[in-house]
N, C-alpha and C positions, 0 to 999 in steps of 0.2 A: 504494500500500500504506500502511496506517495506521501511525502512529508507534509504537504499542505493539507491533505485530508486528515492525517493523524492530528495535526495541530488544531484543525477545526473541531474534531471530536473531543480533544482535550479541553478546549474552551467550553464546549457544551457540557461536558461532565463536571467541570469546575463550577460553572454557573449553577448547575442543578444542585450541587452540594451547598453553595452559598445561599441559594434562594429556597432551599428545602422543597423541591418540586420534582415531579416525575418527568422522565424523558422516555421516548420510545427506544426499543432495542436497537443498538448500533448494528449488530450483526444482521438483523432483519432488513436494514437499509443498505448495508455494505457487506455482502456475503464474503468478501475477501478480508474482513476484519478478523484476523486470527489472534492467537495468544501473543505472538511476537509484536504485532501492531498494538495490542492492548497494553503491553508493558511499555512500549514507546509513548503511547498516550499518557499512561500513568506517570512516566518520568516527566512529561511536560506539565501535568497537573501539579506534581510535587514541586517543580521549579517555580511555578506560579505562586504556590503557597509560601515557599521560603522567601520569595521576593516580597511578599506581603508581611513578612515578619514572623511566620510560624516556625517553630523549632522542632525538628525531628528528634525523637529520643529512642527510637527502636523500630521494630517491624512487627507485623502480624502475619500469620499464615492462615489461610482459609481453606475450607474443604479438605482437611486432612482426615476427616471421618468418612471412610469409604461407604459406610452403610447408608449415608444420606445422599450419595451421588444420584441415585435414580430419582429421588424426590425433587431434585432441582435441575435435573437434566444436564449434569456436568460429569466429566470423566477424569478429574484430577484436581490437585491443590493449586493454590495461587498465593501471592503475597502482596503486601503494601506497607507503607510507612505508618507509624503512629507518632503523634506529636505531643508536645508538652501540654497543649490545651485540650487534648482528648484523653489524657491519662488522669485518673482519679485514684489517689492513694487512700485506701480504707483506714479508718482509725478504730482500733480495738475490734477489728473484724466487721465494721459497719461502714456503709457509704450511702450518701444521698446522690442520686444521679438525675440531673435535669434531662428531660426528653425533648425540650424545645429545640427546634432546628434539625431534629432527626426525622427521617421518613421511613415509615413502616418498621419501627424498631423491634428487635428480637434479642433474646438473651442466650448466651452460651457459656457453659463452664469450661475452663481451660487450665493449662499449666504454663507458667511463664518462667523463662530462663534469662539470666543476666550474663552477658559475655565478659570473659576475663582476657582471652587472647584469641589468636586465629582459630576459627572453627573448621575442622576438617570436613571435607565433602564425603562423608561416609555414612552408611546406615547403622554403624555400630554405636549404640547409645552411650556406652562407657567412654569411648574416645571423644564423643561430642560433649558429654557432661564434664569431662576433664578440662575442656576449654571454657567452662563457665565457673563463676565464683558463687552464685546463689540461685535459688529457685523460690517460687511462691505459687500459690493458687491465684488465678485471675478469672475475672468474669468479663467477657467482651459483650458490649451492646452493639450489635450489627444493624445495618440498615440497607435498604435497596431503593435506588431511584428508578427502578423498573417496576411497573405495576404488578401487584400480586406476586412479587418475587419470582417472576418468570423472565429468564434471561439465558444467555449462553455463558460458558466459562469466560470467554473473552470480554463480554459485557461486564461481568462482575469484576474481573481483574482490572479493567479500566476504571471502574467505579470504586477505587480504593480498596479493592477486595472486600467490599461491604463494611469497612470499618466505620464505627460511629464513636464509641467510647470504650475505654479499657480501665476496669477497676482492678487494682493490684492489692493483694494482701501483704502480710508481713513477710519480708525476705528472710530466708533461712540459708546459712552458708552451706555450700556443698562440701561434705567432709571427705578429704582425700583418703582417710583411713577406713572409711565405711562406704565407699562408692558402690560396692556390689549390692548392698542392701537398698540404697537409694535407686539404683537402676531397676531392681526388681519391683520396688514399691511404685515408682512412677509408671511402670508397665501394668501392674496388677491392681492397683488401688481402685476402689469403687467409690463413686460419688452420686449422691442424690440431689437432683435439682427440684426445688420446692417453691410453690406459690402459696404463701400463707402456710397452713398446716398440711397442704396436699402435695404429695410427691407427684410431680409431672412426668419425670423420666429419670432413669438411672444410666450411668455410663461408667467407663473405666479408662485408665490411662492408655491402654493399648489401642483405643479407638482413634488415636492421633497417629496415623501411619504406622501402627504397631507399637510406637513408643514416642513420647514427646521429644526425646533426644534424636530419634530417627527423623522426626519432622524437621528439627533444626538442621540436621545434616543435609536433608533435601534442600532446604533454603540455601545453605552454603554452596551447594552444587549449582543451583540455578543462578545465584549471583555471580559465580565464577565464570559463567558463560555469557554474561551481559556486560557490554561496555558502558551502558547507561545506568548501571546500578553499582554503587560502591560495596565492597565487602563489609561484613559485620565488624564493628569496631568495639574495643573495650568500653564497658559501661552501657552499651545498648541493651535494651530489653526486647525479648521476643516472645510473644504469646503464640503457643504452638498449635492452636486449633481446637475446635469444639469436641467435647467428649460425648455429646448428645446431639439431638437435632436442635435447631434454633427455634425458640418459642416466642410468640408475640407478647409484648409487655405494654402496660398503660400507666398513666399517671395515677398515683394513689395505691398501686400494688406494691407489696413487699415480697421479694423473692430471696431465697437462701440456698446454700449448699451445705451438705454434710458429707464428710469423708469418713470412710471406714479404715483409717490408718492414723497413727500418731505423728506421721511425718508431713501431713498437710492440714492446714487450718481452713475451716469453712468460712464463708462470707455471707453477710446479709446486706441486701441492696433495697433501698426505698426509692421508688421512682416519683419524681416531683415535676 
């Protein structure tokens, strides 16, 4: 796809986010808009945001949960930036999340990793976690500027990989002497996603491309192949993808997560 068309698509996607409005599927109008073109458009959107003063603090990976691919008509994961103004740090496990400015918001429980050094492009979670200095439970509020969440993977990738907000819990250091236990826990740990007192869905760490560390290794591999995306840098945070489906949320609702492990802390989110 030519550069002028990609730039026009980037401008449209950027405006949709700033104006909190829907746009028609890009792929439906441009059948040659593939994942490569989507990442080129996303890079232009990112450049526009940085020029307006927004500060990137990390990345998010979307669609790492293979079980939901058929629900959204996608066939793989994607990534985008997260920014200082989209990250909310929970206090004592609780956070208030404004939904103003988000379009069709939904909630996802995830695991977040903080980068210590160069991340190897490998599916081996132990090698990937060794490149991180901390981990925490995170909740991403995703959104879609395509009606009824109907899009192609390229559409969603251009649309900031559906990123809206990211709630991060308390960071825990990654223990070099007990890495094997953490690797197993992040793979096997089960989490309940709850609205009020009702359990909406349950997930586990392995739903993120078999392991949150493997998901991060996938991102490192993708970034290594792109000249328009810098590699992960020390201090960046990466939320590694949803462990359940994404569920719609509304103002006034209170959602929470409960983990069946002592190595991850649950979160409670009130939507305002």
